[in-house]
TITOR-159630 format. One record per residue: residue number from 1; residue in one letter; x, y, z of N, C-alpha, C in turn. Coordinates in Angstrom, 1 decimal. Layout:
+-----+------+--------+--------+--------+--------+--------+--------+--------+--------+--------+
|  nr | rest |    n.x |    n.y |    n.z |   ca.x |   ca.y |   ca.z |    c.x |    c.y |    c.z |
+-----+------+--------+--------+--------+--------+--------+--------+--------+--------+--------+
| NUM |    a |      X |      Y |      Z |      X |      Y |      Z |      X |      Y |      Z |
...
+-----+------+--------+--------+--------+--------+--------+--------+--------+--------+--------+
//
This chain:
+-----+------+--------+--------+--------+--------+--------+--------+--------+--------+--------+
|  nr | rest |    n.x |    n.y |    n.z |   ca.x |   ca.y |   ca.z |    c.x |    c.y |    c.z |
+-----+------+--------+--------+--------+--------+--------+--------+--------+--------+--------+
|   1 |    m |  -44.0 |    4.7 |   31.5 |  -42.9 |    5.8 |   31.1 |  -43.0 |    5.8 |   29.6 |
|   2 |    r |  -42.8 |    7.1 |   29.1 |  -42.8 |    7.4 |   27.6 |  -41.4 |    7.1 |   27.1 |
|   3 |    t |  -41.3 |    6.4 |   26.0 |  -40.0 |    5.9 |   25.5 |  -39.8 |    5.9 |   24.1 |
|   4 |    f |  -38.5 |    6.0 |   23.7 |  -38.2 |    5.9 |   22.3 |  -37.0 |    5.2 |   22.0 |
|   5 |    l |  -36.6 |    4.7 |   20.8 |  -35.3 |    4.1 |   20.6 |  -34.6 |    5.1 |   19.5 |
|   6 |    a |  -33.2 |    5.3 |   19.8 |  -32.6 |    6.2 |   19.0 |  -31.0 |    6.0 |   18.8 |
|   7 |    v |  -30.3 |    6.6 |   17.9 |  -28.9 |    6.6 |   17.8 |  -28.6 |    8.0 |   18.2 |
|   8 |    e |  -27.5 |    8.0 |   19.1 |  -27.1 |    9.2 |   19.5 |  -26.2 |    9.8 |   18.6 |
|   9 |    i |  -26.1 |   11.1 |   18.7 |  -25.2 |   12.0 |   17.9 |  -24.0 |   12.4 |   18.6 |
|  10 |    p |  -22.7 |   12.3 |   18.2 |  -21.6 |   12.8 |   18.9 |  -21.8 |   14.3 |   19.2 |
|  11 |    e |  -21.0 |   14.6 |   20.2 |  -21.1 |   16.1 |   20.7 |  -20.6 |   17.0 |   19.6 |
|  12 |    q |  -19.5 |   16.9 |   18.9 |  -19.1 |   17.8 |   17.9 |  -20.1 |   18.0 |   16.8 |
|  13 |    v |  -20.9 |   17.0 |   16.4 |  -21.9 |   17.0 |   15.4 |  -23.1 |   17.9 |   15.9 |
|  14 |    r |  -23.4 |   17.6 |   17.2 |  -24.6 |   18.2 |   17.9 |  -24.0 |   19.7 |   17.9 |
|  15 |    r |  -23.0 |   20.1 |   18.3 |  -22.5 |   21.5 |   18.2 |  -22.6 |   22.2 |   17.0 |
|  16 |    k |  -22.3 |   21.5 |   15.8 |  -22.4 |   22.1 |   14.7 |  -24.0 |   22.2 |   14.2 |
|  17 |    v |  -24.9 |   21.3 |   14.6 |  -26.2 |   21.4 |   14.3 |  -26.7 |   22.6 |   15.1 |
|  18 |    d |  -26.3 |   22.8 |   16.4 |  -26.8 |   23.8 |   17.2 |  -26.3 |   25.2 |   16.7 |
|  19 |    r |  -25.2 |   25.4 |   16.0 |  -24.7 |   26.7 |   15.4 |  -25.7 |   27.0 |   14.4 |
|  20 |    f |  -26.1 |   26.0 |   13.5 |  -27.0 |   26.1 |   12.4 |  -28.4 |   26.7 |   13.0 |
|  21 |    i |  -28.9 |   25.9 |   14.0 |  -30.2 |   26.3 |   14.8 |  -30.1 |   27.8 |   15.2 |
|  22 |    n |  -29.0 |   28.0 |   15.9 |  -28.8 |   29.4 |   16.4 |  -28.9 |   30.6 |   15.5 |
|  23 |    e |  -28.3 |   30.3 |   14.2 |  -28.4 |   31.3 |   13.2 |  -29.9 |   31.4 |   12.7 |
|  24 |    e |  -30.6 |   30.3 |   12.7 |  -32.0 |   30.4 |   12.2 |  -32.9 |   31.1 |   13.3 |
|  25 |    k |  -32.4 |   31.0 |   14.7 |  -33.3 |   31.4 |   15.7 |  -33.3 |   33.0 |   15.5 |
|  26 |    k |  -32.4 |   33.6 |   14.9 |  -32.3 |   35.1 |   14.7 |  -33.5 |   35.6 |   13.8 |
|  27 |    n |  -34.1 |   34.7 |   13.0 |  -35.1 |   35.1 |   12.1 |  -36.4 |   35.0 |   12.9 |
|  28 |    r |  -36.5 |   34.6 |   14.0 |  -37.8 |   34.6 |   14.9 |  -39.0 |   34.2 |   14.3 |
|  29 |    l |  -38.8 |   33.1 |   13.6 |  -40.0 |   32.4 |   13.1 |  -40.7 |   31.6 |   14.2 |
|  30 |    p |  -42.0 |   31.2 |   14.0 |  -42.7 |   30.4 |   15.0 |  -42.3 |   28.9 |   15.0 |
|  31 |    i |  -41.1 |   28.7 |   15.3 |  -40.4 |   27.4 |   15.3 |  -39.9 |   27.0 |   16.6 |
|  32 |    k |  -40.2 |   25.8 |   17.2 |  -39.7 |   25.4 |   18.4 |  -38.4 |   24.6 |   18.1 |
|  33 |    w |  -37.3 |   25.1 |   18.2 |  -36.1 |   24.6 |   17.9 |  -35.7 |   23.5 |   19.0 |
|  34 |    i |  -35.1 |   22.4 |   18.6 |  -34.5 |   21.5 |   19.5 |  -33.3 |   21.7 |   20.2 |
|  35 |    k |  -33.3 |   21.5 |   21.5 |  -32.0 |   21.8 |   22.3 |  -30.9 |   20.9 |   22.0 |
|  36 |    i |  -29.8 |   21.4 |   22.1 |  -28.5 |   20.6 |   21.8 |  -28.5 |   19.2 |   22.5 |
|  37 |    d |  -28.9 |   19.2 |   23.7 |  -28.7 |   18.0 |   24.5 |  -29.8 |   16.9 |   24.0 |
|  38 |    n |  -30.9 |   17.4 |   23.3 |  -31.9 |   16.5 |   22.8 |  -31.8 |   16.1 |   21.4 |
|  39 |    l |  -30.7 |   16.2 |   20.7 |  -30.5 |   16.1 |   19.2 |  -30.2 |   14.5 |   19.2 |
|  40 |    h |  -30.9 |   13.8 |   18.5 |  -30.6 |   12.3 |   18.2 |  -31.4 |   11.8 |   17.0 |
|  41 |    i |  -31.2 |   10.6 |   16.5 |  -31.9 |   10.1 |   15.4 |  -32.9 |    9.0 |   15.9 |
|  42 |    t |  -34.1 |    9.3 |   15.8 |  -35.1 |    8.3 |   16.3 |  -35.2 |    7.1 |   15.3 |
|  43 |    l |  -35.2 |    6.0 |   15.9 |  -35.4 |    4.8 |   15.3 |  -36.9 |    4.4 |   15.3 |
|  44 |    k |  -37.4 |    4.5 |   16.5 |  -38.7 |    4.0 |   16.8 |  -39.4 |    4.8 |   18.0 |
|  45 |    f |  -40.4 |    5.5 |   17.9 |  -41.2 |    6.0 |   19.1 |  -41.9 |    4.9 |   19.8 |
|  46 |    l |  -41.8 |    4.5 |   20.9 |  -42.5 |    3.4 |   21.7 |  -43.8 |    3.8 |   22.3 |
|  47 |    g |  -43.7 |    5.1 |   22.8 |  -44.9 |    5.6 |   23.6 |  -44.6 |    5.0 |   25.0 |
|  48 |    e |  -45.9 |    4.9 |   25.7 |  -45.9 |    4.5 |   27.2 |  -45.7 |    3.0 |   27.1 |
|  49 |    i |  -44.7 |    2.6 |   28.1 |  -44.5 |    1.2 |   28.4 |  -44.3 |    1.0 |   29.8 |
|  50 |    d |  -44.6 |   -0.2 |   30.2 |  -44.4 |   -0.6 |   31.6 |  -43.1 |   -1.5 |   31.7 |
|  51 |    e |  -42.8 |   -2.0 |   32.9 |  -41.6 |   -2.8 |   33.1 |  -41.4 |   -4.1 |   32.2 |
|  52 |    k |  -42.8 |   -4.8 |   32.2 |  -42.8 |   -6.0 |   31.3 |  -42.5 |   -5.7 |   29.9 |
|  53 |    k |  -43.1 |   -4.6 |   29.3 |  -42.9 |   -4.2 |   27.9 |  -41.4 |   -3.8 |   27.8 |
|  54 |    q |  -40.8 |   -3.2 |   28.8 |  -39.3 |   -2.8 |   28.7 |  -38.5 |   -4.1 |   28.6 |
|  55 |    q |  -38.8 |   -5.0 |   29.3 |  -38.0 |   -6.3 |   29.3 |  -38.1 |   -7.1 |   27.8 |
|  56 |    e |  -39.3 |   -6.9 |   27.3 |  -39.6 |   -7.5 |   25.9 |  -38.7 |   -6.7 |   24.9 |
|  57 |    i |  -38.8 |   -5.5 |   25.1 |  -38.0 |   -4.5 |   24.1 |  -36.5 |   -4.7 |   24.3 |
|  58 |    l |  -36.0 |   -5.0 |   25.5 |  -34.6 |   -5.2 |   25.6 |  -34.2 |   -6.4 |   25.0 |
|  59 |    s |  -34.9 |   -7.5 |   25.1 |  -34.5 |   -8.8 |   24.5 |  -34.4 |   -8.5 |   22.9 |
|  60 |    v |  -35.3 |   -7.9 |   22.2 |  -35.3 |   -7.6 |   20.9 |  -34.0 |   -6.7 |   20.5 |
|  61 |    l |  -33.8 |   -5.7 |   21.4 |  -32.5 |   -4.8 |   21.2 |  -31.3 |   -5.6 |   21.3 |
|  62 |    e |  -31.2 |   -6.5 |   22.3 |  -30.0 |   -7.3 |   22.4 |  -29.8 |   -8.1 |   21.1 |
|  63 |    d |  -30.8 |   -9.0 |   20.5 |  -30.6 |   -9.6 |   19.3 |  -30.2 |   -8.8 |   18.1 |
|  64 |    i |  -30.9 |   -7.7 |   17.9 |  -30.5 |   -6.8 |   16.8 |  -29.2 |   -6.1 |   16.9 |
|  65 |    s |  -28.8 |   -5.7 |   18.1 |  -27.6 |   -5.1 |   18.3 |  -26.4 |   -6.0 |   18.1 |
|  66 |    e |  -26.5 |   -7.2 |   18.5 |  -25.4 |   -8.2 |   18.3 |  -25.2 |   -8.6 |   16.8 |
|  67 |    s |  -26.4 |   -8.6 |   16.1 |  -26.3 |   -8.9 |   14.6 |  -25.8 |   -7.9 |   13.8 |
|  68 |    k |  -25.8 |   -6.6 |   14.2 |  -25.3 |   -5.5 |   13.4 |  -24.1 |   -4.9 |   13.8 |
|  69 |    p |  -23.1 |   -4.6 |   12.9 |  -21.9 |   -4.0 |   13.4 |  -22.2 |   -2.5 |   13.4 |
|  70 |    s |  -21.3 |   -1.7 |   14.0 |  -21.1 |   -0.2 |   14.0 |  -21.0 |    0.3 |   12.5 |
|  71 |    f |  -21.5 |    1.4 |   12.2 |  -21.4 |    1.8 |   10.9 |  -21.1 |    3.3 |   10.8 |
|  72 |    q |  -20.6 |    3.9 |    9.7 |  -20.4 |    5.3 |    9.5 |  -21.6 |    6.0 |    9.0 |
|  73 |    m |  -21.8 |    7.2 |    9.6 |  -22.9 |    8.0 |    9.1 |  -22.4 |    9.5 |    8.9 |
|  74 |    d |  -23.3 |   10.2 |    8.1 |  -23.1 |   11.7 |    8.1 |  -24.5 |   12.3 |    7.9 |
|  75 |    l |  -24.6 |   13.5 |    8.1 |  -25.9 |   14.3 |    7.9 |  -25.6 |   15.3 |    6.9 |
|  76 |    e |  -26.6 |   15.5 |    5.9 |  -26.5 |   16.3 |    4.9 |  -27.9 |   16.8 |    4.4 |
|  77 |    g |  -28.1 |   18.0 |    4.1 |  -29.3 |   18.6 |    3.5 |  -30.4 |   18.7 |    4.5 |
|  78 |    v |  -31.2 |   19.8 |    4.3 |  -32.3 |   20.3 |    5.1 |  -33.6 |   20.0 |    4.5 |
|  79 |    g |  -34.5 |   19.4 |    5.2 |  -36.0 |   19.1 |    4.7 |  -37.0 |   19.5 |    5.6 |
|  80 |    c |  -38.3 |   19.1 |    5.3 |  -39.4 |   19.2 |    6.1 |  -40.5 |   18.3 |    5.9 |
|  81 |    f |  -41.2 |   17.9 |    6.8 |  -42.4 |   17.0 |    6.8 |  -43.6 |   17.8 |    7.2 |
|  82 |    p |  -44.7 |   17.6 |    6.6 |  -45.0 |   16.5 |    5.6 |  -44.7 |   17.1 |    4.3 |
|  83 |    h |  -44.7 |   18.3 |    4.0 |  -44.3 |   18.9 |    2.8 |  -44.3 |   20.3 |    2.9 |
|  84 |    l |  -43.5 |   21.0 |    1.8 |  -43.2 |   22.5 |    1.7 |  -44.5 |   23.3 |    2.0 |
|  85 |    k |  -45.7 |   22.9 |    1.5 |  -46.8 |   23.8 |    1.7 |  -47.4 |   23.8 |    3.1 |
|  86 |    n |  -47.0 |   22.8 |    3.8 |  -47.5 |   22.7 |    5.2 |  -46.4 |   22.1 |    6.2 |
|  87 |    p |  -45.4 |   22.9 |    6.3 |  -44.2 |   22.3 |    7.0 |  -44.5 |   22.2 |    8.5 |
|  88 |    r |  -44.2 |   21.0 |    9.2 |  -44.7 |   20.8 |   10.5 |  -43.2 |   20.5 |   11.3 |
|  89 |    v |  -42.3 |   19.7 |   10.8 |  -41.1 |   19.3 |   11.2 |  -39.9 |   19.6 |   10.3 |
|  90 |    l |  -38.9 |   20.4 |   10.8 |  -37.7 |   20.6 |   10.1 |  -36.6 |   19.6 |   10.4 |
|  91 |    w |  -35.8 |   19.1 |    9.5 |  -35.0 |   18.1 |    9.7 |  -33.7 |   18.2 |    8.9 |
|  92 |    i |  -32.7 |   17.4 |    9.3 |  -31.4 |   17.3 |    8.5 |  -31.4 |   15.8 |    8.1 |
|  93 |    a |  -31.0 |   15.5 |    6.9 |  -31.1 |   14.0 |    6.4 |  -29.9 |   13.3 |    6.8 |
|  94 |    v |  -30.0 |   12.0 |    7.0 |  -29.1 |   11.0 |    7.1 |  -28.7 |   10.6 |    5.7 |
|  95 |    q |  -27.4 |   10.9 |    5.4 |  -27.0 |   10.6 |    4.0 |  -26.0 |    9.2 |    4.1 |
|  96 |    q |  -24.9 |    9.4 |    4.3 |  -24.1 |    8.1 |    4.5 |  -24.6 |    7.3 |    5.7 |
|  97 |    g |  -24.7 |    6.0 |    5.4 |  -25.3 |    5.2 |    6.5 |  -26.8 |    5.0 |    6.6 |
|  98 |    n |  -27.5 |    5.6 |    5.5 |  -29.0 |    5.7 |    5.8 |  -29.5 |    4.4 |    5.4 |
|  99 |    e |  -28.8 |    3.5 |    4.5 |  -29.4 |    2.1 |    4.2 |  -29.3 |    1.2 |    5.4 |
| 100 |    v |  -28.0 |    1.3 |    6.0 |  -27.9 |    0.6 |    7.3 |  -28.9 |    1.0 |    8.4 |
| 101 |    l |  -29.1 |    2.3 |    8.6 |  -30.0 |    2.8 |    9.6 |  -31.5 |    2.3 |    9.4 |
| 102 |    t |  -31.8 |    2.4 |    8.1 |  -33.0 |    2.0 |    7.6 |  -33.3 |    0.4 |    7.9 |
| 103 |    d |  -32.4 |   -0.3 |    7.7 |  -32.3 |   -1.9 |    7.8 |  -32.5 |   -2.1 |    9.5 |
| 104 |    i |  -31.9 |   -1.3 |   10.2 |  -31.9 |   -1.6 |   11.8 |  -33.4 |   -1.2 |   12.2 |
| 105 |    a |  -33.9 |    0.1 |   11.6 |  -35.3 |    0.5 |   12.0 |  -36.2 |   -0.6 |   11.5 |
| 106 |    n |  -36.2 |   -1.2 |   10.3 |  -37.1 |   -2.2 |    9.9 |  -37.0 |   -3.4 |   10.6 |
| 107 |    e |  -35.8 |   -3.8 |   11.1 |  -35.7 |   -5.0 |   12.0 |  -36.4 |   -4.8 |   13.3 |
| 108 |    l |  -36.1 |   -3.5 |   13.9 |  -36.9 |   -3.1 |   15.0 |  -38.5 |   -3.2 |   15.0 |
| 109 |    e |  -38.9 |   -2.7 |   13.8 |  -40.4 |   -2.8 |   13.6 |  -40.8 |   -4.3 |   13.7 |
| 110 |    e |  -40.1 |   -5.2 |   12.9 |  -40.5 |   -6.6 |   12.8 |  -40.4 |   -7.2 |   14.2 |
| 111 |    g |  -39.3 |   -7.0 |   14.9 |  -38.9 |   -7.5 |   16.1 |  -39.9 |   -7.3 |   17.3 |
| 112 |    l |  -40.4 |   -5.9 |   17.3 |  -41.2 |   -5.5 |   18.2 |  -42.8 |   -5.5 |   18.0 |
| 113 |    s |  -43.1 |   -5.9 |   16.8 |  -44.5 |   -5.9 |   16.5 |  -45.3 |   -7.1 |   17.1 |
| 114 |    p |  -44.7 |   -8.3 |   17.5 |  -45.2 |   -9.3 |   18.3 |  -45.6 |   -8.9 |   19.7 |
| 115 |    f |  -45.0 |   -7.7 |   20.1 |  -45.2 |   -7.3 |   21.5 |  -46.3 |   -6.2 |   21.5 |
| 116 |    g |  -46.9 |   -6.1 |   20.4 |  -48.0 |   -5.0 |   20.3 |  -47.6 |   -3.7 |   19.8 |
| 117 |    f |  -46.5 |   -3.5 |   19.3 |  -46.1 |   -2.2 |   18.9 |  -46.6 |   -2.0 |   17.3 |
| 118 |    k |  -47.1 |   -0.9 |   17.1 |  -47.6 |   -0.7 |   15.7 |  -46.4 |   -0.6 |   14.7 |
| 119 |    i |  -46.6 |   -1.1 |   13.5 |  -45.6 |   -1.1 |   12.6 |  -45.6 |    0.2 |   11.8 |
| 120 |    e |  -44.7 |    1.0 |   11.7 |  -44.7 |    2.2 |   10.9 |  -44.6 |    1.9 |    9.5 |
| 121 |    k |  -45.2 |    2.7 |    8.6 |  -45.3 |    2.5 |    7.2 |  -43.9 |    2.6 |    6.5 |
| 122 |    r |  -43.3 |    3.7 |    6.9 |  -41.9 |    3.9 |    6.0 |  -41.0 |    4.7 |    7.0 |
| 123 |    f |  -39.7 |    4.3 |    7.2 |  -38.8 |    4.8 |    7.9 |  -38.0 |    5.8 |    7.0 |
| 124 |    h |  -37.7 |    7.2 |    7.6 |  -36.9 |    8.1 |    6.9 |  -35.9 |    8.7 |    7.9 |
| 125 |    g |  -34.6 |    8.2 |    7.6 |  -33.5 |    8.6 |    8.5 |  -33.3 |   10.0 |    8.6 |
| 126 |    h |  -33.5 |   10.8 |    9.7 |  -33.4 |   12.2 |    9.7 |  -33.1 |   12.6 |   11.2 |
| 127 |    l |  -32.6 |   13.8 |   11.4 |  -32.3 |   14.4 |   12.7 |  -33.4 |   15.6 |   12.8 |
| 128 |    t |  -34.3 |   15.5 |   13.6 |  -35.3 |   16.6 |   13.8 |  -34.4 |   17.7 |   14.4 |
| 129 |    i |  -34.8 |   19.0 |   13.8 |  -34.1 |   20.1 |   14.4 |  -35.1 |   21.2 |   14.8 |
| 130 |    g |  -36.3 |   21.1 |   14.4 |  -37.3 |   22.1 |   14.9 |  -38.7 |   21.6 |   14.5 |
| 131 |    r |  -39.7 |   22.1 |   15.3 |  -41.2 |   22.0 |   14.9 |  -41.8 |   23.4 |   14.7 |
| 132 |    v |  -42.6 |   23.4 |   13.6 |  -43.2 |   24.6 |   13.2 |  -44.6 |   24.7 |   14.1 |
| 133 |    k |  -44.5 |   25.8 |   14.8 |  -45.8 |   26.0 |   15.7 |  -47.1 |   26.7 |   14.9 |
| 134 |    k |  -46.7 |   27.4 |   13.9 |  -47.7 |   28.2 |   13.3 |  -47.1 |   28.4 |   11.9 |
| 135 |    f |  -48.1 |   28.3 |   10.9 |  -47.5 |   28.3 |    9.5 |  -46.6 |   29.5 |    9.2 |
| 136 |    c |  -45.4 |   29.1 |    8.6 |  -44.5 |   30.1 |    8.2 |  -43.8 |   29.5 |    7.0 |
| 137 |    k |  -43.2 |   30.5 |    6.1 |  -42.4 |   30.1 |    5.0 |  -41.0 |   29.6 |    5.5 |
| 138 |    v |  -40.6 |   28.4 |    5.1 |  -39.3 |   27.9 |    5.5 |  -38.4 |   27.7 |    4.3 |
| 139 |    d |  -38.8 |   28.3 |    3.2 |  -37.9 |   28.1 |    2.0 |  -36.4 |   28.5 |    2.2 |
| 140 |    d |  -36.1 |   29.6 |    3.0 |  -34.8 |   30.1 |    3.2 |  -34.1 |   29.1 |    4.1 |
| 141 |    i |  -34.8 |   28.4 |    5.1 |  -34.2 |   27.2 |    5.9 |  -33.7 |   26.2 |    5.0 |
| 142 |    l |  -34.7 |   25.7 |    4.1 |  -34.4 |   24.6 |    3.2 |  -33.4 |   24.8 |    2.3 |
| 143 |    a |  -33.1 |   26.0 |    1.8 |  -32.1 |   26.3 |    0.9 |  -30.8 |   26.4 |    1.3 |
| 144 |    r |  -30.6 |   26.5 |    2.8 |  -29.4 |   26.4 |    3.3 |  -28.7 |   25.1 |    3.2 |
| 145 |    s |  -27.3 |   25.1 |    3.2 |  -26.7 |   23.8 |    3.1 |  -26.2 |   23.4 |    4.5 |
| 146 |    f |  -26.1 |   22.0 |    4.7 |  -25.6 |   21.5 |    6.1 |  -24.8 |   20.3 |    5.7 |
| 147 |    k |  -23.7 |   20.1 |    6.2 |  -23.0 |   18.8 |    6.1 |  -22.2 |   18.7 |    7.3 |
| 148 |    s |  -22.3 |   17.4 |    8.0 |  -21.6 |   17.1 |    9.1 |  -20.4 |   16.3 |    8.7 |
| 149 |    e |  -19.5 |   16.1 |    9.6 |  -18.4 |   15.1 |    9.4 |  -19.1 |   13.8 |    9.5 |
| 150 |    v |  -18.1 |   12.9 |    9.1 |  -18.6 |   11.4 |    9.2 |  -18.4 |   11.0 |   10.6 |
| 151 |    f |  -19.3 |   10.2 |   11.2 |  -19.2 |    9.8 |   12.6 |  -19.5 |    8.3 |   12.6 |
| 152 |    s |  -19.3 |    7.7 |   13.8 |  -19.7 |    6.3 |   13.9 |  -21.0 |    6.2 |   14.7 |
| 153 |    a |  -21.8 |    5.3 |   14.1 |  -23.0 |    4.9 |   14.8 |  -22.7 |    3.6 |   15.6 |
| 154 |    c |  -22.7 |    3.6 |   16.9 |  -22.1 |    2.5 |   17.5 |  -23.1 |    1.7 |   18.5 |
| 155 |    a |  -24.3 |    2.4 |   18.8 |  -25.2 |    1.8 |   19.6 |  -26.7 |    2.3 |   19.4 |
| 156 |    i |  -27.5 |    1.5 |   19.9 |  -29.0 |    1.7 |   20.0 |  -29.3 |    2.1 |   21.4 |
| 157 |    t |  -29.9 |    3.1 |   21.6 |  -30.2 |    3.6 |   23.0 |  -31.7 |    3.7 |   23.2 |
| 158 |    l |  -32.2 |    3.1 |   24.4 |  -33.6 |    3.2 |   24.9 |  -33.6 |    4.4 |   25.7 |
| 159 |    f |  -34.4 |    5.4 |   25.4 |  -34.6 |    6.7 |   26.0 |  -35.9 |    6.8 |   26.8 |
| 160 |    k |  -36.0 |    7.4 |   27.9 |  -37.1 |    7.8 |   28.5 |  -37.4 |    9.1 |   28.2 |
| 161 |    s |  -38.6 |    9.7 |   27.9 |  -38.9 |   11.0 |   27.6 |  -39.9 |   11.5 |   28.6 |
| 162 |    t |  -39.5 |   12.6 |   29.3 |  -40.4 |   13.2 |   30.3 |  -40.7 |   14.7 |   29.8 |
| 163 |    l |  -42.1 |   14.8 |   29.6 |  -42.5 |   16.1 |   29.1 |  -42.7 |   17.1 |   30.3 |
| 164 |    t |  -42.1 |   18.2 |   30.0 |  -42.3 |   19.3 |   31.0 |  -42.6 |   20.6 |   30.3 |
| 165 |    p |  -43.1 |   21.7 |   31.0 |  -43.5 |   22.9 |   30.3 |  -42.2 |   23.5 |   29.5 |
| 166 |    q |  -41.1 |   23.4 |   30.0 |  -39.9 |   23.9 |   29.4 |  -39.3 |   23.1 |   28.1 |
| 167 |    g |  -40.1 |   21.9 |   27.9 |  -39.7 |   21.0 |   26.9 |  -39.3 |   19.6 |   27.4 |
| 168 |    p |  -39.2 |   18.6 |   26.6 |  -38.9 |   17.2 |   27.0 |  -37.4 |   17.0 |   27.5 |
| 169 |    i |  -37.4 |   16.2 |   28.6 |  -36.1 |   15.9 |   29.0 |  -35.9 |   14.4 |   28.7 |
| 170 |    y |  -34.9 |   14.1 |   28.0 |  -34.5 |   12.7 |   27.6 |  -33.5 |   12.0 |   28.5 |
| 171 |    e |  -33.6 |   10.9 |   29.0 |  -32.8 |   10.1 |   29.8 |  -32.5 |    8.7 |   29.2 |
| 172 |    a |  -31.1 |    8.5 |   29.0 |  -30.8 |    7.2 |   28.4 |  -31.1 |    6.0 |   29.5 |
| 173 |    l |  -31.8 |    5.1 |   29.2 |  -32.1 |    4.0 |   30.2 |  -31.2 |    2.8 |   29.9 |
| 174 |    e |  -31.0 |    2.4 |   28.7 |  -30.2 |    1.2 |   28.2 |  -29.5 |    1.5 |   26.8 |
| 175 |    k |  -28.2 |    1.2 |   26.8 |  -27.5 |    1.4 |   25.6 |  -27.1 |    0.0 |   25.2 |
| 176 |    f |  -27.4 |   -0.3 |   23.8 |  -27.0 |   -1.6 |   23.2 |  -25.9 |   -1.4 |   22.0 |
| 177 |    n |  -24.6 |   -1.7 |   22.4 |  -23.5 |   -1.5 |   21.5 |  -23.8 |   -2.4 |   20.1 |
| 178 |    l |  -23.6 |   -1.7 |   19.0 |  -23.7 |   -2.6 |   17.8 |  -22.5 |   -3.5 |   17.7 |
| 179 |    g |  -22.7 |   -4.7 |   17.2 |  -21.6 |   -5.6 |   16.9 |  -21.2 |   -6.4 |   18.2 |
+-----+------+--------+--------+--------+--------+--------+--------+--------+--------+--------+
//
């Protein structure tokens, strides 16, 4: 099964992001916008795993989640990957809480690497809001401001991702409360 690790976003923040997305949809740019139910902050994409790998992942998640307390986060500012001249992914940045989030992501990298998971070069805390399907100027989107209220990050969730023609369907498999 295809999986990833993430921090879930509370409903009121997802609704605010969804309003931002719906305003941008009116511009009819070639962007595949993320559905409200799929908004999350990815800590690590794991790819295809079997039950043995899942058990290895769960043991790492238990250790890390017990050692890390819950923390406060907010989202602010719009950006893109890889760069403005070739935007492929649109995102909203994690501001408050980014250091703690990065620390958790780095610990996951270290903890999972002995089980054959590739170590990512650099973690950038963000909430993906859209994927650019065909080149278009996104300057107006990036110029917009966005700021969420502060919320608590209380858990790391292991998600299953099922790809469908209508888009991915995410299912929470296991949740590990921080602290």
